[in-house]
C-alpha positions in Angstrom: 30.5 -64.3 73.6 28.8 -61.0 74.4 25.2 -60.0 74.5 24.7 -58.5 71.0 21.0 -58.0 71.4 20.9 -56.1 74.7 17.6 -57.6 75.9 16.1 -58.3 79.3 16.3 -62.1 79.3 13.6 -64.0 81.2 14.8 -67.5 80.5 16.9 -68.8 83.5 19.0 -70.9 81.2 20.2 -68.1 78.9 24.0 -67.5 79.0 24.9 -65.2 76.0 23.8 -64.2 72.5 25.7 -63.2 69.4 24.5 -62.1 65.9 23.7 -65.6 64.8 24.0 -67.7 68.0 22.4 -68.1 71.4 24.3 -69.9 74.1 22.4 -71.5 76.9 23.5 -72.9 80.3 25.8 -75.9 80.2 27.2 -75.1 76.7 24.1 -75.7 74.6 24.3 -73.4 71.5 21.7 -72.6 69.0 23.0 -71.4 65.6 21.0 -69.5 63.0 21.6 -68.6 59.3 20.4 -65.0 59.6 20.6 -62.5 62.5 16.9 -61.8 62.0 16.1 -65.4 62.9 18.2 -65.0 66.1 16.3 -61.9 67.0 13.0 -63.6 66.4 13.9 -66.6 68.6 15.2 -64.4 71.4 12.0 -62.3 71.3 9.8 -65.4 71.2 11.5 -67.4 73.9 14.6 -66.1 75.7 13.2 -62.6 76.4 9.7 -63.8 77.0 7.8 -65.5 79.8 7.0 -68.1 77.2 10.6 -69.4 77.5 9.2 -72.8 78.7 8.0 -73.4 75.1 11.7 -73.4 73.9 12.8 -77.0 73.4 16.1 -76.4 75.3 14.4 -74.8 78.3 11.7 -77.5 78.3 14.3 -80.3 78.3 16.2 -78.7 81.1 13.1 -78.2 83.2 12.1 -81.8 82.7 15.6 -82.9 83.8 15.4 -80.8 86.9 11.9 -82.2 87.7 13.3 -85.7 87.5 16.1 -84.8 89.9 13.7 -83.5 92.5 
């Protein structure tokens, strides 16, 4: 999967993005009905310092905190 959106991704768990999908670390994939929804999600979470508000990133951060 290539980076369709060509953004500067802040989220450390981001792996790739397509027109209607976002793929995170460890194979987690978010699928959207419209490409505009994908772009909105990327802008709000993946390419933002607010990435911790994303449910996937929040779950991964909690997991890593438990492992420490």
